[in-house]
BAFIZA-664726 format. One record per atom (N, C-alpha, C, O): atom name; z, y, x negated; residue number from 1; residue in one letter. Coordinates in steps of 0.02 Angstrom, whole numbers. Layout:
// BAFIZA-664726
  atomo       w       v       u  num  residuo
     CA       Z       Y       X  NUM        A
...
// end
This chain:
// BAFIZA-664726
  atomo       w       v       u  num  residuo
      N    1086    1664     962    1        M
     CA     999    1637     945    1        M
      C    1029    1580     911    1        M
      O    1085    1555     907    1        M
      N     965    1570     885    2        A
     CA     989    1495     850    2        A
      C     979    1498     785    2        A
      O     951    1546     759    2        A
      N    1000    1448     754    3        W
     CA     997    1448     675    3        W
      C     932    1390     641    3        W
      O     916    1336     666    3        W
      N     904    1420     581    4        H
     CA     829    1380     562    4        H
      C     847    1372     513    4        H
      O     891    1408     488    4        H
      N     820    1328     486    5        T
     CA     805    1310     419    5        T
      C     762    1326     361    5        T
      O     702    1328     375    5        T
      N     777    1339     298    6        L
     CA     695    1350     279    6        L
      C     633    1325     288    6        L
      O     586    1360     271    6        L
      N     623    1273     311    7        N
     CA     555    1232     314    7        N
      C     560    1270     385    7        N
      O     508    1294     406    7        N
      N     619    1277     425    8        E
     CA     569    1292     506    8        E
      C     545    1369     498    8        E
      O     491    1391     518    8        E
      N     613    1416     455    9        A
     CA     586    1495     443    9        A
      C     517    1499     413    9        A
      O     479    1542     436    9        A
      N     498    1460     364   10        V
     CA     436    1462     337   10        V
      C     388    1438     392   10        V
      O     347    1484     401   10        V
      N     379    1399     424   11        K
     CA     330    1397     485   11        K
      C     330    1434     543   11        K
      O     280    1449     576   11        K
      N     404    1454     556   12        L
     CA     407    1540     607   12        L
      C     349    1601     597   12        L
      O     306    1632     628   12        L
      N     393    1594     511   13        T
     CA     364    1668     501   13        T
      C     296    1660     469   13        T
      O     259    1710     463   13        T
      N     274    1592     444   14        G
     CA     209    1605     422   14        G
      C     193    1621     350   14        G
      O     139    1615     321   14        G
      N     271    1650     321   15        R
     CA     253    1645     265   15        R
      C     284    1592     200   15        R
      O     328    1551     212   15        R
      N     255    1598     136   16        S
     CA     275    1546      93   16        S
      C     361    1546      77   16        S
      O     398    1595      77   16        S
      N     375    1482      64   17        R
     CA     459    1479      39   17        R
      C     468    1525     -44   17        R
      O     522    1540     -69   17        R
      N     405    1542     -75   18        R
     CA     423    1588    -128   18        R
      C     442    1643    -102   18        R
      O     493    1670    -125   18        R
      N     402    1677     -44   19        S
     CA     403    1735     -19   19        S
      C     476    1762       3   19        S
      O     511    1808     -20   19        S
      N     486    1715      57   20        I
     CA     555    1697      85   20        I
      C     622    1711      42   20        I
      O     670    1745      61   20        I
      N     616    1675     -25   21        Y
     CA     666    1665     -74   21        Y
      C     667    1735     -99   21        Y
      O     722    1763    -104   21        Y
      N     614    1768    -115   22        R
     CA     606    1849    -146   22        R
      C     650    1884    -104   22        R
      O     702    1910    -123   22        R
      N     615    1882     -17   23        D
     CA     655    1932       5   23        D
      C     722    1911      10   23        D
      O     761    1955      27   23        D
      N     752    1843      -2   24        M
     CA     822    1855       6   24        M
      C     855    1879     -39   24        M
      O     903    1914     -24   24        M
      N     835    1863    -124   25        D
     CA     853    1911    -175   25        D
      C     856    1970    -170   25        D
      O     905    2004    -184   25        D
      N     785    1997    -141   26        R
     CA     802    2075    -130   26        R
      C     838    2107     -71   26        R
      O     834    2166     -57   26        R
      N     870    2066     -42   27        G
     CA     900    2094      23   27        G
      C     867    2107      82   27        G
      O     897    2141     124   27        G
      N     825    2091      89   28        L
     CA     783    2104     145   28        L
      C     789    2067     187   28        L
      O     787    2099     240   28        L
      N     801    1980     201   29        V
     CA     835    1953     238   29        V
      C     892    1917     211   29        V
      O     905    1904     153   29        V
      N     930    1901     274   30        S
     CA     998    1895     267   30        S
      C    1001    1822     290   30        S
      O     965    1809     338   30        S
      N    1047    1756     256   31        Y
     CA    1061    1702     298   31        Y
      C    1119    1681     291   31        Y
      O    1161    1722     272   31        Y
      N    1136    1624     303   32        G
     CA    1186    1612     324   32        G
      C    1216    1531     273   32        G
      O    1176    1497     240   32        G
      N    1266    1520     275   33        L
     CA    1253    1441     243   33        L
      C    1290    1375     305   33        L
      O    1338    1388     341   33        L
      N    1260    1320     304   34        D
     CA    1309    1276     349   34        D
      C    1340    1223     294   34        D
      O    1333    1224     233   34        D
      N    1365    1189     323   35        P
     CA    1434    1174     291   35        P
      C    1417    1121     233   35        P
      O    1461    1102     195   35        P
      N    1346    1097     229   36        S
     CA    1343    1078     184   36        S
      C    1289    1120     129   36        S
      O    1245    1093      96   36        S
      N    1301    1178     129   37        G
     CA    1294    1232      89   37        G
      C    1196    1243      84   37        G
      O    1168    1267      35   37        G
      N    1159    1216     150   38        C
     CA    1111    1229     147   38        C
      C    1091    1308     182   38        C
      O    1127    1327     228   38        C
      N    1030    1357     158   39        R
     CA    1029    1408     191   39        R
      C    1006    1394     247   39        R
      O     979    1340     256   39        R
      N    1014    1454     311   40        Q
     CA     994    1441     365   40        Q
      C     982    1519     389   40        Q
      O    1008    1568     363   40        Q
      N     948    1518     433   41        F
     CA     918    1600     453   41        F
      C     924    1612     544   41        F
      O     912    1564     580   41        F
      N     939    1662     564   42        E
     CA     969    1677     622   42        E
      C     908    1703     654   42        E
      O     883    1753     629   42        E
      N     877    1671     714   43        T
     CA     800    1694     763   43        T
      C     786    1776     742   43        T
      O     736    1797     715   43        T
      N     850    1818     765   44        S
     CA     848    1856     771   44        S
      C     832    1894     696   44        S
      O     805    1950     691   44        S
      N     850    1861     650   45        E
     CA     850    1910     592   45        E
      C     774    1909     565   45        E
      O     740    1956     543   45        E
      N     756    1834     573   46        L
     CA     680    1818     558   46        L
      C     634    1871     596   46        L
      O     591    1901     563   46        L
      N     643    1885     671   47        M
     CA     613    1937     679   47        M
      C     610    2018     670   47        M
      O     563    2057     679   47        M
      N     678    2030     649   48        R
     CA     693    2085     609   48        R
      C     654    2100     554   48        R
      O     627    2155     552   48        R
      N     644    2052     502   49        A
     CA     611    2048     440   49        A
      C     537    2043     438   49        A
      O     498    2073     401   49        A
      N     524    1993     493   50        Y
     CA     448    1984     489   50        Y
      C     409    1986     540   50        Y
      O     351    1966     545   50        Y
      N     453    2017     586   51        G
     CA     418    2026     652   51        G
      C     407    1979     686   51        G
      O     441    1929     677   51        G
      N     353    1980     739   52        A
     CA     348    1920     799   52        A
      C     324    1851     747   52        A
      O     286    1853     699   52        A
      N     358    1796     774   53        L
     CA     367    1726     756   53        L
      C     314    1682     766   53        L
      O     325    1661     823   53        L
      N     269    1658     748   54        V
     CA     214    1612     739   54        V
      C     247    1548     804   54        V
      O     304    1526     798   54        V
      N     198    1524     864   55        P
     CA     218    1497     894   55        P
      C     211    1413     851   55        P
      O     161    1395     818   55        P
      N     263    1379     861   56        V
     CA     263    1312     819   56        V
      C     238    1275     872   56        V
      O     186    1247     853   56        V
      N     254    1259     945   57        A
     CA     242    1213     964   57        A
      C     170    1189    1006   57        A
      O     142    1234    1037   57        A
      N     141    1126    1006   58        Q
     CA      83    1118    1016   58        Q
      C      54    1144    1092   58        Q
      O      85    1118    1138   58        Q
      N      16    1178    1108   59        L
     CA       6    1196    1156   59        L
      C     -24    1141    1213   59        L
      O       1    1138    1269   59        L
      N     -70    1105    1197   60        V
     CA    -109    1057    1222   60        V
      C     -87     992    1186   60        V
      O     -94     980    1126   60        V
      N     -55     944    1245   61        T
     CA     -66     861    1209   61        T
      C     -92     821    1211   61        T
      O     -94     795    1267   61        T
      N    -134     785    1151   62        P
     CA    -192     771    1133   62        P
      C    -180     688    1183   62        P
      O    -128     655    1186   62        P
      N    -253     670    1220   63        D
     CA    -243     625    1278   63        D
      C    -232     569    1215   63        D
      O    -181     540    1235   63        D
      N    -249     539    1155   64        V
     CA    -256     468    1133   64        V
      C    -209     493    1060   64        V
      O    -218     548    1035   64        V
      N    -168     451    1038   65        A
     CA    -136     460     978   65        A
      C    -148     446     930   65        A
      O    -119     465     879   65        A
      N    -209     397     934   66        H
     CA    -249     389     891   66        H
      C    -335     375     883   66        H
      O    -371     368     932   66        H
      N    -357     373     823   67        I
     CA    -436     381     839   67        I
      C    -442     321     837   67        I
      O    -408     285     800   67        I
      N    -486     300     874   68        G
     CA    -503     229     905   68        G
      C    -478     200     927   68        G
      O    -487     141     910   68        G
      N    -424     213     983   69        T
     CA    -389     165    1025   69        T
      C    -413     154    1079   69        T
      O    -391     105    1108   69        T
      N    -466     194    1113   70        D
     CA    -470     196    1179   70        D
      C    -516     127    1187   70        D
      O    -521     109    1245   70        D
      N    -536     102    1157   71        Q
     CA    -558      35    1173   71        Q
      C    -517      -7    1238   71        Q
      O    -457       1    1246   71        Q
      N    -548     -42    1272   72        P
     CA    -520     -55    1329   72        P
      C    -480    -140    1308   72        P
      O    -502    -185    1272   72        P
      N    -438    -138    1333   73        W
     CA    -395    -223    1294   73        W
      C    -420    -275    1295   73        W
      O    -406    -311    1247   73        W
      N    -467    -307    1349   74        D
     CA    -508    -360    1340   74        D
      C    -537    -359    1286   74        D
      O    -532    -410    1252   74        D
      N    -568    -314    1267   75        Q
     CA    -618    -323    1202   75        Q
      C    -598    -328    1143   75        Q
      O    -626    -355    1095   75        Q
      N    -525    -290    1147   76        V
     CA    -470    -299    1089   76        V
      C    -460    -366    1058   76        V
      O    -455    -386    1000   76        V
      N    -459    -398    1123   77        L
     CA    -419    -457    1138   77        L
      C    -471    -528    1135   77        L
      O    -458    -586    1118   77        L
      N    -537    -493    1159   78        A
     CA    -576    -540    1124   78        A
      C    -603    -563    1043   78        A
      O    -613    -615    1011   78        A
      N    -606    -480    1032   79        E
     CA    -610    -490     954   79        E
      C    -544    -528     924   79        E
      O    -555    -582     895   79        E
      N    -490    -510     928   80        L
     CA    -432    -547     911   80        L
      C    -443    -609     902   80        L
      O    -451    -631     845   80        L
      N    -448    -656     967   81        Q
     CA    -462    -721     966   81        Q
      C    -540    -751     929   81        Q
      O    -547    -810     916   81        Q
      N    -586    -711     918   82        A
     CA    -634    -707     898   82        A
      C    -625    -721     813   82        A
      O    -661    -758     780   82        A
      N    -564    -677     788   83        L
     CA    -548    -681     710   83        L
      C    -511    -737     701   83        L
      O    -527    -775     656   83        L
      N    -453    -751     745   84        R
     CA    -435    -802     739   84        R
      C    -438    -884     728   84        R
      O    -402    -928     703   84        R
      N    -522    -879     771   85        K
     CA    -539    -944     755   85        K
      C    -572    -942     674   85        K
      O    -564    -984     630   85        K
      N    -609    -884     674   86        E
     CA    -641    -879     620   86        E
      C    -602    -883     549   86        E
      O    -631    -887     494   86        E
      N    -525    -880     560   87        V
     CA    -478    -896     511   87        V
      C    -461    -957     499   87        V
      O    -457    -974     440   87        V
      N    -446   -1005     548   88        Q
     CA    -456   -1061     578   88        Q
      C    -516   -1110     524   88        Q
      O    -503   -1157     487   88        Q
      N    -570   -1081     536   89        E
     CA    -624   -1117     520   89        E
      C    -629   -1103     444   89        E
      O    -648   -1152     411   89        E
      N    -615   -1041     405   90        L
     CA    -606   -1035     316   90        L
      C    -536   -1056     323   90        L
      O    -513   -1002     304   90        L
      N    -488   -1088     334   91        R
     CA    -450   -1144     318   91        R
      C    -463   -1197     304   91        R
      O    -453   -1227     251   91        R
      N    -497   -1220     368   92        A
     CA    -525   -1292     350   92        A
      C    -571   -1306     291   92        A
      O    -564   -1358     258   92        A
      N    -626   -1256     273   93        T
     CA    -668   -1270     232   93        T
      C    -626   -1246     174   93        T
      O    -650   -1278     128   93        T
      N    -576   -1207     147   94        V
     CA    -520   -1226      96   94        V
      C    -483   -1273      82   94        V
      O    -450   -1286      31   94        V
      N    -489   -1299     132   95        L
     CA    -447   -1380     113   95        L
      C    -508   -1424     104   95        L
      O    -496   -1452      50   95        L
      N    -565   -1446     126   96        L
     CA    -634   -1495     112   96        L
      C    -626   -1478      37   96        L
      O    -602   -1520      -1   96        L
      N    -654   -1395       8   97        I
     CA    -649   -1377     -44   97        I
      C    -608   -1398    -102   97        I
      O    -629   -1426    -153   97        I
      N    -528   -1374     -84   98        E
     CA    -481   -1409    -115   98        E
      C    -467   -1487    -142   98        E
      O    -447   -1517    -192   98        E
      N    -489   -1498     -86   99        H
     CA    -468   -1577     -70   99        H
      C    -504   -1635    -135   99        H
      O    -554   -1663    -110   99        H
      N    -494   -1655    -193  100        K
     CA    -519   -1694    -240  100        K
      C    -474   -1761    -262  100        K
      O    -427   -1759    -302  100        K
      N    -493   -1805    -236  101        P
     CA    -477   -1875    -234  101        P
      C    -473   -1899    -288  101        P
      O    -519   -1897    -330  101        P
      N    -409   -1928    -298  102        E
     CA    -389   -1957    -381  102        E
      C    -449   -2002    -398  102        E
      O    -488   -2025    -356  102        E
      N    -452   -2010    -452  103        H
     CA    -497   -2073    -486  103        H
      C    -464   -2102    -522  103        H
      O    -434   -2076    -569  103        H
      N    -462   -2176    -503  104        P
     CA    -437   -2197    -575  104        P
      C    -444   -2218    -635  104        P
      O    -498   -2244    -651  104        P
      N    -401   -2213    -672  105        P
     CA    -425   -2221    -774  105        P
      C    -479   -2242    -783  105        P
      O    -482   -2301    -767  105        P
      N    -528   -2220    -802  106        I
     CA    -579   -2289    -850  106        I
      C    -554   -2302    -900  106        I
      O    -524   -2266    -940  106        I
      N    -568   -2373    -902  107        T
     CA    -532   -2413    -962  107        T
      C    -600   -2467    -993  107        T
      O    -637   -2511    -971  107        T
      N    -589   -2434   -1053  108        K
     CA    -648   -2475   -1085  108        K
      C    -642   -2526   -1079  108        K
      O    -585   -2535   -1058  108        K
      N    -680   -2595   -1089  109        P
     CA    -656   -2669   -1103  109        P
      C    -610   -2682   -1176  109        P
      O    -636   -2659   -1227  109        P
      N    -562   -2707   -1179  110        S
     CA    -524   -2709   -1238  110        S
      C    -561   -2773   -1299  110        S
      O    -544   -2832   -1294  110        S
      N    -599   -2755   -1342  111        T
     CA    -626   -2792   -1398  111        T
      C    -584   -2807   -1449  111        T
      O    -541   -2764   -1463  111        T
      N    -585   -2866   -1487  112        P
     CA    -533   -2843   -1531  112        P
      C    -561   -2837   -1600  112        P
      O    -597   -2879   -1628  112        P
      N    -541   -2784   -1622  113        E
     CA    -553   -2773   -1691  113        E
      C    -526   -2774   -1756  113        E
      O    -468   -2768   -1777  113        E
      N    -580   -2784   -1783  114        K
     CA    -542   -2834   -1858  114        K
      C    -532   -2771   -1909  114        K
      O    -568   -2723   -1920  114        K
      N    -470   -2790   -1935  115        P
     CA    -455   -2745   -1968  115        P
      C    -514   -2720   -2040  115        P
      O    -561   -2759   -2048  115        P
      N    -513   -2679   -2071  116        Q
     CA    -574   -2652   -2120  116        Q
      C    -525   -2678   -2167  116        Q
      O    -465   -2690   -2163  116        Q
      N    -567   -2683   -2212  117        E
     CA    -546   -2695   -2277  117        E
      C    -556   -2626   -2324  117        E
      O    -603   -2587   -2321  117        E
      N    -496   -2622   -2367  118        P
     CA    -484   -2554   -2403  118        P
      C    -530   -2547   -2456  118        P
      O    -531   -2591   -2500  118        P
      N    -579   -2483   -2460  119        A
     CA    -632   -2469   -2513  119        A
      C    -604   -2481   -2583  119        A
      O    -550   -2468   -2609  119        A
      N    -670   -2515   -2608  120        T
     CA    -670   -2505   -2677  120        T
      C    -717   -2481   -2713  120        T
      O    -770   -2458   -2693  120        T
      N    -702   -2486   -2756  121        W
     CA    -767   -2437   -2805  121        W
      C    -843   -2497   -2809  121        W
      O    -898   -2471   -2816  121        W
      N    -839   -2556   -2805  122        A
     CA    -860   -2597   -2797  122        A
      C    -902   -2611   -2729  122        A
      O    -957   -2638   -2723  122        A
      N    -866   -2588   -2686  123        S
     CA    -898   -2612   -2614  123        S
      C    -936   -2540   -2601  123        S
      O    -978   -2536   -2556  123        S
      N    -920   -2480   -2643  124        L
     CA    -945   -2415   -2645  124        L
      C    -989   -2450   -2668  124        L
      O   -1020   -2485   -2628  124        L
      N   -1005   -2451   -2728  125        F
     CA   -1075   -2449   -2769  125        F
      C   -1127   -2519   -2733  125        F
      O   -1187   -2521   -2743  125        F
      N   -1105   -2549   -2709  126        S
     CA   -1146   -2606   -2694  126        S
      C   -1175   -2568   -2624  126        S
      O   -1229   -2591   -2606  126        S
      N   -1149   -2517   -2584  127        A
     CA   -1168   -2500   -2530  127        A
      C   -1223   -2432   -2556  127        A
      O   -1256   -2400   -2515  127        A
      N   -1223   -2416   -2639  128        L
     CA   -1278   -2363   -2627  128        L
      C   -1339   -2411   -2638  128        L
      O   -1392   -2398   -2610  128        L
      N   -1332   -2470   -2680  129        D
     CA   -1385   -2504   -2691  129        D
      C   -1415   -2532   -2644  129        D
      O   -1461   -2568   -2663  129        D
      N   -1402   -2528   -2560  130        E
     CA   -1426   -2569   -2509  130        E
      C   -1470   -2509   -2504  130        E
      O   -1514   -2507   -2461  130        E
// end
């Protein structure tokens, strides 16, 4: 008979991992170790301890692997082309928005500044009188 891992034994017996570990501790089900030290169960031992095994294989193969993939290819290709065109238009719009031409720096006409005289008490008082 075939040997099964713990995960396979859980699926085949319909029991939880915890109950299988409990049964191993109580000696109700025997197991062997593979070369890496993992526990394995023989099919006949699982049937002896737990009765008839649960069928694991799918009885009916689904027609479609994924939901929504039953569209004809011409519709999918047409939608893909429309999306690519929209992306190109959006890229062109973004380039127009981002394009900011450089303006030459604004320069003020230079006027010769006359040097300011240092403030004196006399000039301050005369400014108050005015």
